[in-house]
Every structure is written in structure tokens, then in C-alpha cells.
Phi, psi and omega in degrees: 000321178296324181293318181292329177294318178295318179296321179294315179296316179297320177298319178296320179296317179298316178295322178295315179296319179297319178296318178295321178297315179297319178297316178296316181296320180294317181288325180287329182284345180053058183274004182292146176276136179274126177255131182187210180275153183256144172224161178240158176212140180253138182230145173292319184222122182240035181297136177088354180257132181232160174299135184097354180288164183281148168242122186233150169236123181054036178084357181259131180290122180237000182188181182222146173279116184256351179192153174210143180203163175268123178287117185291342180272318184256348184059033175256152175282122181254118180258136174253126185245141172254118186250139177306131184298339179282349180257118178256131183257126175296157183296335180262025176294143178253131174257127186226135176275119184241156179257141177284327181204177178291336184274354178130196181080089181257156175215169180261119181258133176253131178246098183296142179269199184247003181293151179276334180282135185258158176283128180280164175300133183084002181280187184228139172276118187280317186268118181226156174229121184286170180289153178264127179277105185295322179295323177294316178298318179296318178297319178295320179296314180296318180295316181292326179291322181287323178285326178291324180285323181292325181285337184259010184288328183289330184282333183262059182291140176075012177079002180277149175237138180260149179294153180290146182294157179296145177082357176077011181282144180281145178295146184288318182233103184293337182268349181283143179291154179292139180292142178278153185299317179210127180294142182286323175215161185295333186264352183282141175279150178296143182263138177267181182293334181277339185269005180270000000 
């Protein structure tokens, strides 16, 4: 009987600690929805942004994404934002979709401008920057690296690499051997890197 009492007390302590951990995690994550005035912003690409996501200025949460839809006339992603009433946004504010890390997790970043006139409730943020598709960028990099390497294989014969020319100009004929500084005799042909 004494043993079951100890097990019950330990189970209660574990549940209490788990509850405190969840309460701390919820308060630290700042998952509350910000209620305030609404503004809209249109984006070409809104990948990674969902309703309920954060709206931040300088890393501080100042709003929440409360809605998103496809505008049937412009085919742009239209985001509806709820902004804290204590935060006033200049008319030249930029809305940008930013990533928290390389692994994902996007939020909407606001970059306030310098205009004195402010965006009214129900207004629109005109200047926006869409999200960057990391997979598309990676594909472009891999494709450009493979085509760039394939085109330069003829010039680097024998695994040797020559220094880039002065002034950054590209060589006129990549397959032609480099000119020698002074010919040894008038009848000799110039020697390339493989004939040495």
C-alpha cells in the first residue's frame, strides 16, 4: 500500500512538471493572435506563409496573418494582416516574406519607410517582396555549374589551370595554346601545355 502511494505521488509530480513545461512553452512562443487594425498586401509568391503566422518588425511580433486568398483578377496572393494598434505603418512600408532558418519556418517581415503619412485601417501595403524558392535557386545553381564546367573542359587540358588574364577580360580562344613569351627560333611552332 505504501508503494502505490509513492507511485501515485510521483505520477502527480510528473504531470505537474509537464503542465508547467507546456505553460512555459506556450508563453515563450508568443502564440497569441494580435488584434488590431487590418491591412492587406499582395504577393507574387507566398510559399511557406500560413494564416496565424507572425508579422514582425525588427524581429518583434507586431501582428498576425489573419487571412489569405487568391485574388481572382490579378492572380496574386492577397494577405490580410492584423497589426497592433500601437504600431503605425508609414505608407512606404515594405512587406517581405522572410525565412527563420534554412530548414523552413517563414514569417512576414515589415520594413517601415520614412513617409510621414500612415497606412489607414483597411489600407494596403503597396511595396512587397515575395518569398524566395530555395529549391529553385539550388536547381539554377546546379544547372549553371554543370553547364559552366562542361563548356570549360577543353581549355583546361591535363588538369592544369591558367591564371585569369589581367583586367578580367575573357580569353578570345579557349582552345588555343597560350602564347610563349619569346620564340626560341623563327621556325619553331608555339608549344602548348601538353607538348612540354
